[in-house]
C-alpha positions in Angstrom: 18.1 -0.4 -79.2 19.4 -3.9 -78.5 16.1 -5.7 -78.8 15.1 -4.4 -82.3 14.9 -7.2 -84.9 15.8 -9.8 -82.3 13.3 -12.7 -83.3 13.5 -14.5 -79.9 9.8 -15.4 -80.0 8.8 -18.3 -82.1 5.7 -18.0 -84.3 3.9 -20.5 -82.1 4.3 -18.4 -78.9 1.4 -16.6 -77.4 2.1 -13.0 -76.5 0.3 -10.9 -74.0 0.0 -7.8 -76.2 0.9 -6.8 -79.8 0.9 -3.1 -80.6 0.8 -2.0 -84.2 2.4 1.3 -85.2 5.5 3.3 -84.3 4.1 6.6 -83.2 3.5 8.4 -79.9 0.2 6.6 -79.2 1.8 3.1 -79.4 4.9 4.3 -77.5 2.7 5.7 -74.7 0.5 2.5 -74.4 3.5 0.2 -74.5 5.2 2.1 -71.6 2.0 2.1 -69.5 1.2 -1.6 -70.1 4.8 -2.4 -69.1 4.4 -0.5 -65.9 1.1 -2.2 -65.1 2.4 -5.7 -66.0 6.2 -5.9 -66.2 6.0 -9.7 -66.9 3.9 -9.3 -70.0 5.5 -10.2 -73.3 4.8 -7.3 -75.7 5.8 -6.8 -79.3 5.5 -3.6 -81.3 5.5 -3.6 -85.2 6.2 -0.6 -87.4 6.3 -0.8 -91.2 8.8 2.0 -91.7 12.6 1.6 -91.0 12.3 4.1 -88.1 9.8 5.2 -85.4 7.7 8.4 -85.5 7.8 8.5 -89.3 4.1 9.5 -89.9 1.9 11.8 -87.8 4.4 11.9 -84.9 7.2 13.3 -87.0 7.7 17.0 -86.0 7.4 18.2 -89.6 4.1 16.3 -90.0 2.2 18.0 -87.2 1.8 21.4 -85.6 3.6 20.4 -82.4 1.3 22.8 -80.5 0.7 20.7 -77.5 -3.1 21.1 -78.2 -4.6 22.4 -75.0 -7.6 24.4 -76.1 -5.8 27.6 -75.3 -5.6 28.9 -78.9 -7.5 26.5 -81.2 -10.7 28.4 -82.0 -12.3 25.4 -83.6 -12.5 23.7 -80.1 -14.9 26.4 -79.0 -17.3 26.8 -82.0 -20.0 29.5 -82.2 -23.5 28.1 -82.8 -26.1 29.5 -85.1 -27.8 31.3 -82.2 -24.6 33.1 -81.4 -23.7 31.1 -78.3 -20.2 29.7 -77.9 -19.6 26.1 -76.8 -16.5 25.7 -74.6 -17.0 22.1 -73.5 -14.6 20.6 -76.0 -11.8 23.1 -75.2 -12.2 22.3 -71.5 -12.1 18.6 -72.1 -9.0 18.8 -74.3 -7.2 21.0 -71.8 -7.9 18.4 -69.1 -6.5 15.7 -71.3 -3.4 17.7 -72.1 -2.8 18.3 -68.3 -3.0 14.5 -67.8 -0.6 13.9 -70.6 1.9 16.4 -69.2 1.8 14.5 -65.9 2.7 11.4 -67.8 5.6 13.1 -69.4 6.7 14.3 -65.9 6.6 10.8 -64.7 8.9 9.8 -67.6 11.4 12.5 -66.6 11.1 11.6 -62.9 11.8 7.9 -63.7 14.8 8.6 -66.0 13.0 7.5 -69.2 13.6 11.0 -70.5 16.8 12.6 -69.4 16.5 16.1 -71.0 12.9 17.5 -71.1 13.9 20.3 -73.5 14.8 17.7 -76.1 11.0 17.5 -76.8 9.2 20.2 -74.8 9.6 24.0 -74.7 7.5 26.8 -73.3 6.0 29.0 -76.0 3.0 31.3 -75.5 -0.3 30.4 -77.3 -2.3 33.1 -79.0 -5.6 33.4 -80.8 -5.7 36.3 -83.3 -8.6 37.7 -85.4 -8.7 40.5 -87.9 -12.3 41.5 -88.3 -14.8 43.3 -86.0 -17.2 40.2 -86.2 -14.4 37.9 -85.1 -13.3 40.3 -82.4 -16.7 40.0 -80.8 -16.5 36.2 -81.0 -13.0 36.2 -79.5 -13.9 38.4 -76.6 -17.0 36.3 -75.8 -14.9 33.2 -75.9 -12.3 34.7 -73.5 -15.0 35.9 -71.1 -16.4 32.3 -70.9 -13.1 30.5 -70.7 -11.4 32.7 -68.1 -14.0 31.7 -65.6 -12.7 28.1 -65.7 -9.6 27.4 -63.6 -7.9 25.8 -66.6 -8.0 29.1 -68.5 -7.8 31.6 -65.7 -4.5 33.0 -66.9 -5.8 33.8 -70.4 -5.5 37.5 -71.3 -7.4 39.5 -73.9 -6.3 42.7 -75.7 -7.4 45.0 -78.5 -4.7 47.6 -77.6 -2.3 48.0 -80.5 0.7 48.9 -78.3 0.2 45.9 -76.1 -0.3 43.6 -79.0 2.9 44.9 -80.7 4.7 43.7 -77.6 3.0 40.4 -77.6 3.4 39.5 -81.3 5.5 42.1 -83.0 6.0 40.3 -86.3 2.3 40.4 -87.0 2.4 44.2 -87.0 5.3 44.7 -89.3 3.8 46.5 -92.3 0.2 46.2 -91.0 -2.3 48.9 -92.0 -3.3 50.9 -88.9 -7.0 50.7 -89.9 -6.9 46.9 -89.5 -9.2 45.5 -86.8 -7.1 43.3 -84.5 -7.6 41.4 -81.2 -5.8 38.5 -79.5 -5.9 36.3 -76.5 -2.7 35.1 -74.8 -1.8 32.2 -72.6 1.8 32.3 -71.5 2.0 28.7 -70.3 1.6 27.1 -73.8 4.0 24.5 -75.1 5.8 23.4 -78.3 6.2 19.6 -78.5 8.6 17.6 -80.7 6.6 14.4 -80.7 9.1 12.6 -82.9 11.9 13.1 -80.3 9.6 12.0 -77.5 8.4 8.9 -79.3 11.9 7.8 -80.1 13.1 8.3 -76.6 10.3 6.2 -75.1 11.0 3.4 -77.6 14.8 3.6 -76.8 13.9 3.0 -73.1 11.5 0.1 -73.9 14.1 -1.6 -76.1 16.2 -2.2 -73.0 13.4 -4.2 -71.3 13.6 -8.0 -71.6 9.9 -8.7 -72.3 9.5 -6.1 -75.0 10.3 -6.6 -78.7 10.4 -3.7 -81.2 10.3 -4.6 -84.9 11.0 -2.0 -87.6 10.4 -2.8 -91.3 7.6 -5.2 -90.4 4.1 -4.9 -91.7 1.0 -6.4 -90.1 -0.9 -7.8 -93.1 -3.9 -9.6 -91.5 -5.6 -10.1 -88.1 -7.8 -13.1 -87.4 -9.6 -14.4 -84.4 -8.4 -18.0 -83.9 -9.8 -18.8 -80.4 -13.0 -17.0 -79.6 -13.3 -18.5 -76.1 -9.8 -17.4 -75.1 -10.1 -14.2 -77.2 -6.9 -15.1 -79.0 -5.8 -13.2 -82.2 -3.4 -14.3 -84.8 -1.5 -11.7 -86.8 0.1 -12.3 -90.2 3.3 -10.2 -90.4 5.8 -9.6 -93.3 9.4 -8.6 -92.9 9.7 -5.9 -95.5 13.5 -6.5 -95.8 13.6 -10.2 -96.3 9.9 -10.6 -97.5 9.6 -13.5 -95.1 6.2 -14.0 -93.4 5.4 -15.1 -89.9 2.4 -15.7 -87.7 2.1 -14.7 -84.0 -0.7 -15.1 -81.5 -1.7 -12.5 -78.9 -4.3 -12.1 -76.2 -4.5 -8.3 -76.8 -4.0 -6.3 -80.0 -3.9 -2.5 -80.2 -4.0 -0.9 -83.7 -2.4 2.5 -83.4 -1.2 2.8 -87.0 -2.6 6.3 -87.7 -4.2 6.4 -91.2 -3.4 2.7 -91.6 -5.5 1.7 -88.5 -8.8 1.6 -90.5 -7.6 -1.2 -92.8 -6.5 -3.4 -90.0 -9.6 -2.7 -87.9 -11.7 -4.0 -90.8 -9.7 -7.1 -91.0 -10.6 -8.0 -87.4 -14.3 -8.3 -88.5 -15.5 -7.3 -85.0 -19.1 -6.0 -85.1 -17.9 -2.8 -83.5 -15.9 -1.9 -86.7 -18.9 -2.1 -89.0 -19.8 1.1 -90.9 -16.6 3.0 -90.3 -14.9 4.7 -93.2 -12.2 7.3 -93.6 -11.8 10.6 -95.4 -8.1 11.5 -96.1 -6.8 15.0 -95.9 -3.3 16.0 -96.8 -1.4 19.1 -95.7 1.5 21.5 -96.5 3.5 24.1 -94.6 5.2 27.3 -95.6 8.5 27.3 -93.7 10.8 30.2 -92.9 14.4 29.6 -91.6 15.6 33.2 -92.1 17.1 33.9 -88.7 16.2 37.6 -88.8 12.5 36.8 -89.2 12.5 33.7 -86.9 13.9 35.7 -84.0 11.1 38.3 -84.3 8.4 35.7 -83.4 8.3 33.4 -80.4 4.6 32.4 -80.3 2.0 30.1 -81.6 -0.7 32.2 -83.2 -4.0 30.6 -84.3 -6.5 32.3 -86.5 -10.1 31.5 -87.5 -10.7 28.9 -90.3 -12.1 30.0 -93.6 -15.7 29.1 -94.4 -15.8 25.4 -95.5 -12.3 24.6 -94.2 -11.8 21.5 -92.1 -10.8 22.0 -88.5 -7.3 20.7 -89.1 -6.8 23.6 -91.6 -7.1 26.4 -89.1 -4.3 28.8 -90.1 -1.6 29.3 -87.6 1.9 30.8 -87.4 4.1 28.7 -85.2 7.4 29.0 -83.6 8.8 25.5 -83.6 11.9 24.0 -82.0 12.9 20.9 -83.9 16.3 19.2 -83.2 17.2 22.2 -81.0 16.7 24.7 -83.8 14.0 27.4 -84.0 12.0 27.9 -87.2 8.7 29.3 -88.3 5.8 27.3 -89.9 2.6 28.7 -91.4 -0.3 26.7 -92.5 -1.4 24.0 -92.9 -2.6 24.3 -96.4 -5.1 21.5 -97.0 -5.1 19.2 -99.9 -6.7 15.9 -101.1 -5.0 12.6 -101.6 -6.4 9.1 -101.6 -3.5 8.0 -99.4 -4.2 7.2 -95.8 -0.5 7.5 -94.8 2.2 9.9 -96.1 4.1 6.8 -97.0 1.0 4.9 -98.1 -0.6 3.9 -101.4 -3.0 5.9 -103.6 -5.2 2.8 -103.4 -5.8 3.3 -99.7 -9.1 5.0 -99.9 -10.5 2.6 -102.5 -9.3 -0.5 -100.5 -11.1 0.8 -97.4 -14.5 0.6 -99.0 -16.6 -2.3 -97.8 -20.2 -3.3 -98.1 -21.1 -2.1 -94.6 -19.5 1.4 -95.0 -20.5 2.2 -98.6 -23.7 4.1 -97.5 -22.0 6.1 -94.8 -19.2 7.0 -97.2 -21.5 8.1 -100.0 -23.8 10.1 -97.7 -20.9 11.8 -95.9 -19.5 12.6 -99.4 -22.8 14.2 -100.4 -23.1 16.2 -97.2 -19.5 17.4 -97.6 -19.3 18.4 -101.3 -18.2 22.0 -100.3 -15.4 20.5 -98.3 -14.2 18.4 -101.2 -14.2 21.5 -103.5 -12.3 23.4 -100.8 -9.6 20.7 -100.6 -9.2 20.6 -104.4 -9.0 24.3 -104.6 -6.3 24.3 -101.9 -4.3 21.7 -103.6 -4.2 23.9 -106.8 -3.0 27.0 -105.1 0.2 28.7 -106.4 3.0 29.9 -104.2 1.6 33.5 -104.5 -1.8 32.3 -103.4 -0.4 30.7 -100.3 1.7 33.8 -99.5 -1.3 36.0 -99.7 -2.9 33.9 -97.0 0.3 34.2 -94.9 0.1 38.0 -95.4 -3.1 38.1 -93.3 -0.7 37.3 -90.5 2.6 38.9 -91.7 1.6 41.7 -94.1 5.1 42.3 -95.5 6.1 38.6 -95.9 8.3 38.0 -98.9 7.9 35.1 -101.3 11.6 34.2 -101.4 11.8 33.9 -97.6 9.3 31.0 -97.4 9.4 27.5 -98.9 6.7 24.8 -99.2 7.1 21.5 -97.3 4.8 18.5 -97.2 3.0 17.9 -93.8 1.4 14.8 -92.6 -1.6 12.8 -93.9 -4.7 12.6 -91.8 -7.8 10.3 -92.0 -10.9 11.8 -90.6 -13.6 9.4 -89.3 -16.8 8.6 -91.3 -19.4 6.6 -89.4 -23.0 5.6 -89.7 -25.8 8.0 -88.7 -29.4 7.1 -88.3 -30.6 10.5 -89.6 -28.1 11.4 -92.2 -26.8 8.0 -93.3 -23.2 8.9 -92.7 -21.3 11.7 -91.0 -17.8 13.0 -91.1 -16.3 13.5 -87.7 -13.2 15.4 -86.6 -11.2 14.2 -83.6 -10.2 10.8 -82.3 -12.2 7.7 -81.4 -11.3 4.5 -79.7 -13.0 1.4 -81.2 -12.8 -1.9 -79.3 -14.3 -5.3 -79.2 -16.9 -6.1 -76.6 -14.5 -8.3 -74.7 -11.6 -5.8 -74.9 -9.3 -8.2 -76.8 -8.6 -5.7 -79.7 -8.8 -2.0 -79.9 -8.0 0.6 -82.6 -7.6 4.4 -82.6 -9.1 6.3 -85.5 -9.1 10.0 -86.4 -6.7 12.9 -86.0 -6.4 16.1 -83.9 -5.9 16.7 -81.0 -4.3 13.2 -81.0 -0.7 13.3 -79.8 -1.2 16.1 -77.3 -3.7 14.0 -75.4 -1.9 10.6 -75.9 -1.7 9.6 -72.3 -5.3 10.4 -71.6 -6.5 8.5 -74.7 -4.3 5.5 -74.0 -5.7 5.3 -70.4 -9.2 5.3 -72.1 -8.1 2.3 -74.1 -6.9 0.5 -71.0 -10.1 1.3 -69.1 -12.2 0.1 -72.0 -10.3 -3.2 -72.6 -9.3 -4.1 -69.0 -12.1 -2.8 -66.7 -11.6 -5.5 -64.1 -7.9 -5.0 -63.8 -8.4 -1.2 -63.5 -10.5 -1.8 -60.4 -7.6 -3.4 -58.6 -3.8 -2.7 -58.6 -3.8 -1.2 -62.1 -5.9 1.7 -61.1 -3.4 2.5 -58.2 -0.4 2.4 -60.6 -2.2 4.7 -63.0 -2.7 7.2 -60.2 1.1 7.1 -59.5 1.7 7.9 -63.2 -1.0 10.5 -63.5 -1.7 12.0 -60.0 -4.9 13.7 -61.0 -6.4 10.5 -62.5 -10.1 10.3 -61.5 -10.2 14.0 -60.6 -11.9 16.6 -62.8 -9.3 19.4 -62.7 -11.7 22.0 -64.0 -13.7 21.5 -60.8 -10.7 21.4 -58.5 -8.5 24.5 -58.7 -6.2 23.4 -55.8 -5.5 20.1 -57.4 -4.9 21.8 -60.8 -2.4 24.2 -59.3 -0.6 21.4 -57.5 -0.2 19.1 -60.6 0.6 22.0 -62.9 3.4 23.2 -60.6 4.8 19.7 -60.3 4.7 19.1 -64.1 6.2 22.4 -65.0 9.0 21.9 -62.5 9.9 18.4 -63.7 9.5 19.3 -67.3 11.6 22.5 -66.8 8.9 24.8 -68.3 8.1 26.9 -65.2 
């Protein structure tokens, strides 16, 4: 990466865009902006000494390629018994758009080997009670009517299920109730590898600067009429400070985004807070066991568990090696980043978000108790949860590993005072000069779609001209609702699968 740490731009220079954070979101936005405006001078700042060190690191996320195929929390059952599938459909559309973006990267030699970050692994949803079997079957009957999910299969047949996911039947009681859905065209994604490869490409471009070990400490509006922002930046190696000006700022710093968003003082940021949730995995690298399972199997969350804690048994391919992960086991930490500070939560409290934070806390006391209980679990406790999936799992074959840190969104609510939201949200100034991405899952799997949303929100006039046409080249289905257009869906899926070598 020849351009990293090369301080060619003086502190008095005005940049076209500054992007904060070294994860998949920032990498995606940086690439798209460069394609839209190759002459733009863009700088990227990451506080760690490497890219993809937080949520984009493959050990810090599920790598599922969230597509709504197997995540039951994306199709919740309401109190009246009906099942809402709108979110699953929306996320699946976003994932298909993101796959098209990755295909474009391969086609344009940004990524030379697709299997370095993407592999085909079937996605399953599995349940173990009669009540949940009824829910799963209803969900399947609804989803399979949509073109996005037309290939989804359902089975309660023991012999067929043993062929699908044999490891889950090793030592299982024959009286156990069991049902599963399968989508064969699921994916496993190494977002760390993908992120680094995009940045490696961007580092060769003359107008793009990538800075590691640099922390953005403050953001101030210095010229309101020209929408010009000044950023205070510290080199964490030399401890030197510098100031840069930019016409556009994107804050994609994961859990660290909330602090910087508050520093902008834009009215749109008022009232937002964050609720941190930590996670852990049980990991098995015993080849005998690993080779028995090639699937991502999602179950149903326990009562009171946050959506990100839906239990799942995942085949992962990281650095070319297969392994098994089970979890995540939720926990509570006041850090907003895995490499953050225990003061993060307290430093995020401001006058305008105290009420939403307090009210959301009151409404979510059971969740807090659940997280504390999870963090106190013993290895045996965690193994007993795993045994719902693998009945004869042995303690010595699985080890605990820290997963990533997530910050869920808390925002004002006219009725409840403050609500805790799960998902991602783009916050931007009215004039589009600054934007931030808050929240967590599905996140990385929908990166291209979300970053296009950022561009649409911040540059609406440009998107009506040549920018919109370029976006259509990058994402051929842009502007089309794939769930309503089976022919277009089939065409773009075949193209993506061919280029990404997952057909």
